VOMIZA-607605 format. One line per 4 residues: number of its first residue (from 1); their letters; for each residue x negated, y, z of C-alpha. Coordinates in Angstrom, 3 decimals. Layout:
NUM) A) X,Y,Z | ... .
//
This chain:
1) XXXX) -17.795,-15.464,-0.715 | -17.998,-12.549,-3.136 | -16.431,-9.139,-3.460 | -13.077,-10.398,-4.769 .
5) XXXX) -12.620,-12.634,-1.734 | -13.808,-9.974,0.696 | -11.429,-7.351,-0.683 | -8.564,-9.852,-0.795 .
9) XXXX) -9.138,-10.641,2.885 | -9.020,-7.007,4.056 | -6.083,-5.997,1.841 | -4.128,-9.099,2.910 .
13) XXXX) -4.915,-8.444,6.578 | -3.877,-4.802,6.430 | -0.732,-5.408,4.382 | 0.191,-8.026,7.007 .
17) XXXX) -0.348,-5.326,9.639 | 1.930,-3.047,7.638 | 4.672,-5.684,7.752 | 4.125,-6.037,11.508 .
21) XXXX) 4.398,-2.274,11.951 | 7.675,-2.216,10.014 | 9.104,-5.064,12.068 | 8.164,-3.265,15.299 .
25) XXXX) 10.299,-0.186,14.576 | 13.320,-0.182,16.884 | 15.908,0.107,14.102 | 16.422,1.042,10.450 .
29) XXXX) 17.258,4.655,11.237 | 13.999,5.246,13.109 | 12.050,4.621,9.888 | 13.609,7.698,8.311 .
33) XXXX) 13.331,10.222,11.172 | 10.840,12.982,10.529 | 9.577,13.218,14.136 | 8.000,16.608,13.408 .
37) XXXX) 6.237,15.316,10.293 | 6.780,15.951,6.606 | 7.060,12.274,5.651 | 8.984,9.715,7.669 .
41) XXXX) 7.543,6.227,8.042 | 9.860,4.763,5.411 | 8.544,7.140,2.766 | 4.951,6.291,3.647 .
45) XXXX) 5.784,2.616,3.112 | 7.362,3.355,-0.278 | 4.312,5.445,-1.185 | 1.938,2.592,-0.306 .
49) XXXX) 4.069,0.179,-2.312 | 4.032,2.439,-5.364 | 0.332,3.187,-5.041 | -0.736,-0.465,-4.860 .
53) XXXX) 1.712,-1.687,-7.494 | 0.443,0.992,-9.877 | -3.289,0.974,-9.260 | -3.839,-2.723,-8.562 .
57) XXXX) -0.810,-4.560,-9.952 | -0.323,-2.648,-13.191 | -3.750,-1.198,-13.934 | -5.807,-4.259,-12.974 .
61) XXXX) -3.277,-7.089,-13.033 | -1.308,-6.124,-16.110 | 1.994,-6.484,-14.231 | 4.652,-4.230,-15.719 .
65) XXXX) 5.599,-1.381,-13.394 | 6.924,2.148,-13.845 | 5.897,4.251,-10.871 | 8.207,7.025,-9.682 .
69) XXXX) 6.032,8.899,-7.182 | 8.621,11.620,-6.415 | 11.137,8.905,-5.447 | 8.595,7.458,-3.005 .
73) XXXX) 9.024,10.641,-0.963 | 12.706,11.353,-1.675 | 14.347,7.957,-1.073 | 15.870,7.430,2.367 .
77) XXXX) 17.905,4.930,4.304 | 16.489,1.622,3.107 | 16.564,-1.120,5.767 | 13.460,-2.498,7.443 .
81) XXXX) 14.133,-5.954,5.968 | 14.164,-4.554,2.429 | 10.882,-2.707,2.938 | 9.311,-5.833,4.444 .
85) XXXX) 10.322,-7.791,1.323 | 8.771,-5.162,-0.914 | 5.481,-5.122,1.005 | 5.328,-8.919,1.079 .
89) XXXX) 5.634,-8.854,-2.712 | 2.869,-6.233,-2.926 | 0.677,-8.310,-0.617 | 0.965,-11.339,-2.916 .
93) XXXX) 0.472,-9.178,-6.028 | -2.668,-7.541,-4.625 | -4.118,-10.884,-3.511 | -3.478,-12.589,-6.840 .
97) XXXX) -4.869,-9.658,-8.818 | -8.034,-9.265,-6.762 | -8.824,-12.979,-6.869 | -8.683,-13.066,-10.663 .
101) XXXX) -11.189,-10.213,-11.116 | -14.715,-11.128,-12.232 | -17.933,-9.517,-10.996 | -18.036,-7.624,-14.302 .
105) XXXX) -14.528,-6.274,-13.684 | -15.683,-4.746,-10.403 | -18.675,-3.081,-12.061 | -16.603,-1.678,-14.957 .
109) XXXX) -15.245,1.852,-14.844 | -11.719,1.862,-13.409 | -9.210,2.202,-16.299 | -7.827,5.581,-15.191 .
113) XXXX) -9.603,8.702,-13.918 | -7.440,9.138,-10.826 | -9.739,11.169,-8.594 | -11.133,13.584,-11.157 .
117) XXXX) -14.272,11.571,-11.792 | -14.985,8.158,-13.250 | -15.444,5.447,-10.632 | -16.271,1.788,-10.830 .
121) XXXX) -13.345,-0.503,-10.113 | -15.184,-1.568,-6.956 | -15.437,2.036,-5.721 | -11.805,2.749,-6.550 .
125) XXXX) -10.635,-0.384,-4.710 | -12.595,0.746,-1.650 | -10.836,4.116,-1.957 | -7.442,2.364,-2.184 .
129) XXXX) -8.188,0.334,0.926 | -9.082,3.530,2.804 | -5.828,5.113,1.598 | -3.866,2.105,2.854 .
133) XXXX) -5.491,2.335,6.265 | -4.981,6.094,6.521 | -1.231,5.646,6.113 | -1.207,2.503,8.259 .
137) XXXX) -2.557,4.622,11.121 | 0.157,7.215,10.530 | 2.791,4.468,10.601 | 1.450,3.171,13.905 .
141) XXXX) 1.734,6.646,15.404 | 5.254,7.176,14.041 | 6.326,3.764,15.341 | 5.115,4.684,18.819 .
145) XXXX) 6.975,8.024,18.665 | 10.121,6.119,17.631 | 9.841,3.877,20.692 | 8.899,0.756,18.738 .
149) X) 7.229,-2.162,20.404 .
//
């Protein structure tokens, strides 16, 4: 199958899980409650959107995007349906971008030194998948605290 297909499968699966988590929150307001945490669930979703649009969509896919990381953590009140739309777009963007990468693209050094050391694109994509899952776990916990199904 190849690395591009394998990564596309796990990113697609976990972005689908993110949509399912969003849809399981009891209401729009519950996404923005802090529940004793610094970042409400809605901000974690915006952060994942910005992270993947920047590091996969723009850096690897060449899709124009201007990330506003502070806004990812400052914006509030967006409805569940709007966040679902945004993540569905990201899911298609990530899939399309990953599937167009060649084996040489994966071996090349990632275009930006994000973590303070040069990494291959393959290694950085593995990091991004771990980051997605870290926040997906937080969202699951916050959904349960909010009384979501």
